[in-house]
Each structure stands twice: as structure tokens, then as C-alpha cells.
N, C-alpha and C positions, 0 to 999 in steps of 0.2 A: 738574323743572317739574313739578308735580302738574297732575292734572287739570283742575283748575277753573280753573288760571294759564294754560293752552293756550285754552280756553273761552273766557276773557278776553281773551285776546290777539287771537283772530281775528275778536272782536267788532271790536278798534278797527283791526284790518288787515286780514285777506281779506275781512271783510263793512262795509268802512269807508263804500264806496260805498253800499252798498244797505240797509245800519243803521243805522251809527252819524251820517252826515251827515243822513239823513232826521230820525230821531229828534233831533239838536242844534237841524235848522231848526225842528221843531215845537215845540219846546222855546223857541225864541228868537221865533220869527215867535207864536204866541199865547200869550208871558208866561206861561208855565206853573209856575215857582218865581221863588219872589222868596227872600234871602240870610233866614234865620231860619226857613226854612218848617220842619215836621214832619210829614213826609210816609207816611201806613197805605198803603205799596205795595202791595195786595189780590192775593194769588194763588191762583186756583182751582187750580193744579192743572195746565193745559193749557199749552202752546208759549209762548200768546202773555204771558201772565202770568209766566211765569220769564224768558221774554228780557228781555222790562221788569224784573222783579229785578234783571236781572243786567247791564244799562244802568245803573241807576240806580246803582248802584256803582261802577258805573265814572265818572259823570258825576261823585257824589260825591268820589272820588281824585281827579278831575284837575277840574273846575270851577271855576272863578274866584272861586263867595264861599261860606260854609257853609250845610248846611242838613242836619237831622236825619231818619231814616225808622226807620221797624220795618215788618216785613215778616210782614204778616198773613193768615196764614190762616185761615174759616170753616167748619168741616168742618159739613153742612148735613143729613150724615146720610151721608155714603159709607161703601159698604160696605169692608171692613177691608183687602181688598188696594189698591182705589185710597188709600185712608188713607196707607197704608204707601208708595206710589208718590210719593206726594209727599214726604215724610219721605225719603226715598231720593234723590232726584232734587236736593230741597234740601240734604242732604249733598253729595252729585255737585258740585254748582252753589255750595257755600258759602254758602249763604245759609241766614242765620239766622230763622227763620222763627218767626214768635207762634201758635201757632193755640188757636183754641175752639170750643168746640162749640155746634149750636143744632138744631131739630128739625124746619127747614123741609121736607126730603122729606115725615117726617110729617105733617106740617100739610096740603099740598097733594093726599096721595098720591092722596084718594078725590074732587078738585075736576074736575068735570068740561070746566069750562066757563076755558079761558085759563088751565090752570094753570102754565103756565110764562111767562105774563107775573107771573101771581101772585107764583111762588117767584123770578122779578127782583127786584123789588118788595121782596121780604120781603129777600131778599140784602142788597140796598142797602143798606135799615133796619141791618142788624145792624151792617155793617159801620161807616157813618158814629157807632151808636152805639158801638162797641168804640172807633174809631180816636179818639172825641172822648175817654171813657173815658180813654186810653193819651197825653191833652195834643198830638193833632195838627191841623192845621187844614183839611187837605187828604188827599182819600183818590185815589189816584193806581190804574185802570182799563187793562187789557190791551188796547182796543178798537186797529184799527188801520186803514190805507189802506181796502182791502177792508172795512170794515164800514162805512165812512161812505158810502161810492159804491152799497153794497147798500140801505142804509136811504135816500135818497133816491130811488133808483128804487121802494121798497115802499110810501114814503109815497104816490107819483105812482099808482104802479099799483091798488094797495089801498086806498090811504088817502085821495086824491083832494086831494091837498092838495104841496105842494111845503113839505120843511124838509130837517134833519140831521140828525147826529148832532154836538154841539158839542163843539170841543176843552175847554172846558170850565166849570163850572155853580156856580153858585153856589145851597147845598140850601138848601129850602124849609122845609125840617123840625126843621132842627140849623143853629142860630146859630152864625156866624161859619165853616161848613164851606163847602167848595168838593170840586166834583169836579174832575179833572184827565185828560186823555188823551194821554200823552208819546210811544205810537207812533201820533200821528193822522196822518203821513206814510207811516208804514213798510208796505210791501206785504206779505199775506199769503205769497206764493211764497218771499221775501225769505225768511220765518221760517221758512217750510215749509224751505226750502234749507238754513238753519244746524241747524236739528236734524239733517235729514239725519247733515251733514256731519260733528255732533260726535256721532252715534251715539247720539241722546238720544231716549228712551221715554217719553212724557206721558200722562196720562190724557185724555179727553175729555169730557163734557157728565159722564157718571158717574150720573146720577141714574134715578128707576125706571121716568120712560116711554122712558129712551131707552136704557139700558145693554145690551138685551137685542134692540134692533134691528141690523140688518145696515147698516156703515157702511165708507163706504172706506179708504184710509189714510191720508188725512187727518184722519177724524173725519166727516165731514160723513155727515148724514142728507137723509131724504126732510123737505125742511121748506119754506117760503115762502125762507132764508137760498138755499138751495140753487138755488130757482127763480133768483132771482138772479144768481147765479154763473153758471148756466148761460147766463143769456142775455146774458148782458154777455161770456162767453165767444163766442155766438153773433157778436154784434158786432163783434168784436174782430176777427174774417177780414174784416170790412167796412171797417174801421177801427181801428187799431193805433192812434190815441189817443183811443180810446172814456172808458179810464178816466180820464185827467185832465180829457177835456171835461164828463165825468159832475160831476166835484169840480170845477169852475170854474162848472160853471151857477151855485151858491150859491154864486160867487161876485161874479157879473155879473149880481146882478138889478135888472135895469132898471125900475122903479115907475112909469115912464111907459107903459109896454107889458101892464102886469096888469090885468088885471078891478078885484079885488077883492086885499085881503090886511090882516093881523092883526097887531095892534101892541099888546103888553101886556095880551091878551083882549077889544080892541076892532076891530071891523070896519071896513075902510075901504075904500070906494069910490071906482074912477075918476069915476063922474058925479059927485061930490063936489066937484071942484076943476075941471071938464071947460069951462065956460063964462066960467069968472077968467081 
């Protein structure tokens, strides 16, 4: 059995409960994939997007209806070592990548105000554009459960708002395109365990702002998201169900007990209906 076949097998067998089941549940619960879709699975070279690619392959092979995929890698200006690492890992995993070049890192390198935010927006635009050019109607990103709950906390603690990372979105700039997050219910600790079990080594962010920083074995640098990880870790010592409770908080919003909320860009206040 080839190495990639062993990796495919343990996704379905050994990691069935941790990875495969929540992956399938997220796709079904949020209706992420329909028959006839052509999906650009976007690969950054990290553990999350590489696992996404493998699970999407398994879904296509064993799913109930047909859909198409391309495995899209955008090179925003990786150094040669990181670029080659992505190519090598794709070969190990038997993922047929389509790589295209951009100069995003050169564009944002001298920007001092929120370069990471700008970089992320530019990446998204390039991916949408290339996916549309290739005839795709959706792009799939590798965000996972931990990304979702960290986003909820960051919105509350730093943004002063309740919001989350949605499982799917219509593009506002690319007509007919959607973004989906098939690993929405998959936990990061299980992705890390999968990579360790298979002795797989992936790149981290690898941009010029982070590639020289000290990072831990999971590639985490000093950031607001890392603060949220540490905060959740401390919460977990008090309540082992803290992650699921944070997640459910945006599924169980009671508008009767909310002072104000926004809908389609318009703010609504509880006083509007208080005396009705």
C-alpha cells in the first residue's frame, strides 16, 4: 500500500470519529456541497488546508453525488524552501495541485497598518478570481472549529460585537461564487494529531512578517488569535465544555434579550418594539 493510501485509510478508520464524522456533519448540516458543483479547494500549504484536500478527495470518491474539484495553490511570494515543501507534500498526499503566482507579499511588505488583514483580503480576491477563471462556483477554505470560536471571542473582546465565521458565504465581488468551510466542525487538536501520526510536516504562515518569528511546534506566533487560544485553555480548566458552549452561543441568540442587533447593515433597537 502506498503512503498516501495509508493516510487516506486512517482518515476514514483511525480518525473517523475525530475528523471524518464532524467533516461530513458540517457539510450536511450547512448544505455546503451540491451535485454539479465545481469547487476550488484552496491550499495554503498548512496542515488544515492539506487535510481538507484529502478529505474532499475521500468525499468525492465515496459521496452520494458527483462534483468536481481543482486543488488551487496560490504562491503569494513564498521563499523557495516553502514553495517546494508545498509541492513535496502534495506529492506525498497524492493531491494534484494547480499553482499560480502572485506578488502579494511584495505588495504588503511596506504597509505598517494591518498588513495581515490586507494580505488576507488580497489572497481571497486572487483565489476567487482564479477559481472563477477555472469554471468553479465555490472556493473551499480550511478553517476549523477552533477558528470559529476564537473569532467569536475576538469579536466580543476586541470588536465589541457578537459575530462569527460563517460556514458559507456568497461572494459580494464575484457574482455566482460562494465560499465554503467544510472543516467547520473539525477541532484543531485532532488535525495536529493526524499530522503527527502520519509524520507530516507542513509550512506555517511563511510570510515575511512571521517566517523569522519564534513559533511553537504548532506554528503559533504571538497574536490576538493566540491570546484567544490561551484564554480558552484556561476556561477549559473550569468548564470542559467551554468550546461547545461558545459555539452554541451563536446558534442560540435570543433577540428578546438583546439590546440592539444589525440586519443587512441596519441597526435595530429593542425600544422599537418595547411597547407593542
